[in-house]
C-alpha positions in Angstrom: -12.1 31.0 -46.7 -10.6 34.0 -48.5 -13.4 33.8 -51.1 -16.2 34.0 -48.4 -14.5 36.9 -46.7 -14.5 38.8 -50.0 -18.3 38.9 -50.0 -20.3 41.9 -48.7 -23.9 42.0 -47.4 -24.9 43.7 -50.7 -23.8 40.6 -52.6 -26.7 38.7 -51.0 -29.3 41.3 -51.6 -31.8 40.1 -54.2 -33.4 43.4 -55.0 -32.5 47.1 -55.3 -33.6 50.1 -53.1 -36.0 51.2 -55.9 -37.7 47.8 -55.9 -38.0 47.7 -52.1 -39.8 51.1 -51.9 -41.9 50.1 -54.9 -43.4 47.3 -52.7 -44.9 49.9 -50.4 -46.4 51.8 -53.3 -48.0 48.6 -54.5 -49.5 47.7 -51.2 -50.8 51.2 -50.7 -52.4 51.1 -54.1 -53.9 47.7 -53.3 -55.6 49.1 -50.3 -56.7 52.1 -52.3 -59.8 53.8 -51.0 -59.5 51.9 -47.7 -56.2 53.6 -46.9 -57.8 56.5 -44.9 -59.6 53.9 -42.8 -56.4 52.1 -42.1 -54.8 55.4 -41.0 -57.8 56.3 -38.9 -57.6 52.9 -37.2 -54.0 53.5 -36.4 -54.9 56.8 -34.8 -57.3 54.9 -32.6 -54.3 53.2 -31.0 -53.3 56.6 -29.6 -56.6 56.9 -27.7 -57.1 53.3 -26.7 -53.7 52.9 -24.9 -54.9 55.5 -22.3 -58.2 53.9 -21.5 -59.0 52.2 -18.2 -62.1 50.5 -19.6 -61.4 46.8 -20.1 -63.4 46.6 -23.3 -61.4 49.4 -24.8 -58.1 47.9 -23.7 -59.0 44.6 -25.3 -60.2 46.3 -28.4 -56.9 48.2 -28.6 -54.9 45.0 -28.3 -57.1 43.3 -30.9 -56.5 46.2 -33.3 -52.8 46.0 -32.9 -52.8 42.2 -33.3 -54.8 42.6 -36.4 -52.2 45.0 -37.8 -49.5 42.4 -37.3 -51.7 39.9 -39.2 -52.4 42.3 -42.0 -48.8 43.4 -42.4 -47.7 39.7 -42.5 -50.3 38.7 -45.1 -50.4 41.8 -47.3 -46.8 42.8 -47.2 -44.6 39.9 -46.3 -46.5 37.1 -48.0 -48.0 38.8 -51.1 -45.4 41.5 -51.9 -42.1 40.9 -50.1 -41.7 37.1 -50.4 -41.7 37.2 -54.3 -38.5 39.3 -54.2 -37.0 38.0 -50.9 -37.7 34.3 -50.3 -36.8 34.5 -46.6 -39.7 36.8 -45.9 -42.2 33.9 -45.9 -40.4 32.4 -42.9 -41.1 35.6 -40.9 -44.9 35.2 -41.3 -45.4 32.7 -38.5 -43.5 34.9 -36.1 -45.7 37.9 -37.0 -48.8 35.7 -36.3 -47.2 34.7 -33.0 -46.6 38.3 -32.1 -50.3 39.0 -32.8 -51.3 36.3 -30.4 -48.9 37.6 -27.7 -50.3 41.1 -28.0 -53.8 39.8 -27.6 -52.8 37.7 -24.6 -51.3 40.8 -22.9 -54.3 42.9 -23.8 -57.0 40.5 -22.4 -55.1 39.6 -19.2 -55.1 42.4 -16.6 -52.2 40.6 -14.7 -50.0 41.4 -17.7 -50.9 45.1 -17.7 -49.3 48.0 -15.8 -50.7 51.2 -14.4 -50.1 54.6 -16.1 -49.3 57.5 -13.9 -48.8 61.3 -14.5 -45.1 61.0 -13.8 -44.6 57.8 -15.9 -41.4 58.3 -17.9 -41.7 54.9 -19.5 -45.3 55.5 -20.6 -44.5 59.0 -21.9 -41.6 57.6 -24.1 -43.9 54.8 -25.3 -46.6 57.3 -26.3 -44.1 59.5 -28.2 -42.9 56.4 -30.0 -46.5 55.4 -30.8 -47.2 58.8 -32.1 -44.1 58.7 -34.2 -45.0 55.3 -35.7 -48.6 56.3 -36.5 -48.3 59.9 -37.6 -44.7 60.9 -38.3 -43.1 57.8 -39.7 -45.2 57.7 -42.9 -43.8 61.2 -43.8 -40.2 60.0 -43.8 -40.9 59.1 -47.4 -41.2 62.8 -48.2 -38.3 63.7 -45.9 -36.0 61.5 -47.9 -37.2 62.4 -51.4 -39.7 59.6 -52.0 -43.3 60.1 -53.0 -46.0 59.8 -50.3 -47.4 56.8 -52.2 -44.5 54.7 -50.9 -45.1 55.7 -47.3 -45.1 53.1 -44.5 -48.3 52.9 -42.5 -49.0 51.0 -39.3 -51.0 47.9 -40.2 -49.5 47.6 -43.7 -45.7 48.1 -43.2 -43.9 45.8 -40.8 -41.5 48.5 -39.6 -44.2 51.0 -38.7 -46.2 48.2 -37.0 -43.2 47.0 -35.0 -42.4 50.6 -34.0 -45.9 51.1 -32.8 -45.7 47.9 -30.8 -42.5 49.1 -29.0 -44.5 52.1 -27.9 -47.5 50.0 -26.9 -45.4 47.6 -24.9 -43.7 50.5 -23.0 -47.0 51.9 -22.1 -49.2 48.9 -21.4 -47.1 45.8 -20.7 -46.1 44.9 -17.2 -42.5 44.3 -16.4 -42.8 40.5 -17.1 -45.0 41.0 -20.2 -42.4 43.2 -21.8 -40.3 40.1 -22.5 -43.3 38.6 -24.3 -43.9 41.5 -26.6 -40.4 42.9 -27.3 -38.3 40.1 -28.7 -40.1 39.6 -32.0 -40.5 43.3 -32.6 -36.9 44.0 -31.8 -35.6 41.2 -34.0 -37.9 42.2 -36.9 -36.7 45.8 -36.7 -33.1 44.8 -36.4 -33.3 42.7 -39.6 -35.1 45.4 -41.4 -32.5 48.0 -40.3 -29.8 45.7 -41.6 -31.7 45.4 -44.9 -32.0 49.2 -45.2 -28.4 49.7 -44.3 -27.3 47.2 -47.0 -29.6 49.0 -49.5 -27.9 52.3 -48.6 -31.1 54.1 -47.9 -30.9 57.1 -45.5 -33.9 55.7 -43.5 -31.6 53.1 -42.1 -30.8 55.3 -39.1 -34.4 55.5 -37.9 -34.6 51.9 -36.6 -31.3 51.9 -34.5 -32.4 55.1 -32.8 -35.8 53.6 -31.9 -34.2 50.5 -30.5 -31.7 52.5 -28.5 -34.4 54.7 -27.1 -36.4 51.6 -26.1 -33.4 50.0 -24.4 -32.4 53.3 -22.7 -36.0 53.7 -21.4 -36.1 50.2 -20.0 -32.8 50.5 -18.2 -33.0 54.1 -17.0 -36.6 54.2 -15.6 -37.6 52.8 -12.3 -39.9 49.8 -12.8 -43.4 50.3 -11.6 -45.2 47.5 -9.7 -47.4 45.4 -11.9 -51.0 46.2 -12.3 -52.1 43.3 -10.2 -50.6 45.0 -7.1 -51.2 48.7 -7.5 -53.5 49.5 -10.4 -57.1 50.5 -9.7 -59.6 48.1 -11.1 -60.3 48.6 -14.8 -63.8 49.8 -15.7 -66.0 47.2 -17.4 
């Protein structure tokens, strides 16, 4: 027992901080000339979440679901799994999250209305803006090159952060418990990894999770869209 207690989390880490950030540089290089298109698609999320048109709502959910699939395949399976064997076991959960996002997006009964004085929606939009626009620049803030930036649709953390914002804005009270668990667990595990690596970005994820929880418990729940929301436009 004394031998096991002598171990630290860092003793189980199979790679260094430099190797970890190098993975993002590799995936951004792999995407290459298509990277601006990926960034532009991420920005479309900021527009789509406000639309009342059903076609746009479904397209937005489909786009975010595709981002979970792409981050699972391109990052987890192709790049992360070779240095961390446990990453491959997360892939099915990423695919499940993609399916849940699409389910919420296409089912109006799982949506909620957005109002002008919607504190939960406002916090969600700020988080979505952070994930899409601000989070990639944390690489520069902490002394790393922009080539290792984390973009929504390629990096799991950025994609999960965007999903927290999307869920706060779009998901009904019941649907929140469909979308949040996998995103929260994925971010918690990533935050633990970053903390073990000793990287300063480790504080970003706990703050995002605390903001999400504080928003859920401090804002007055709105009635679900099936009861109060005006019909979505075709």
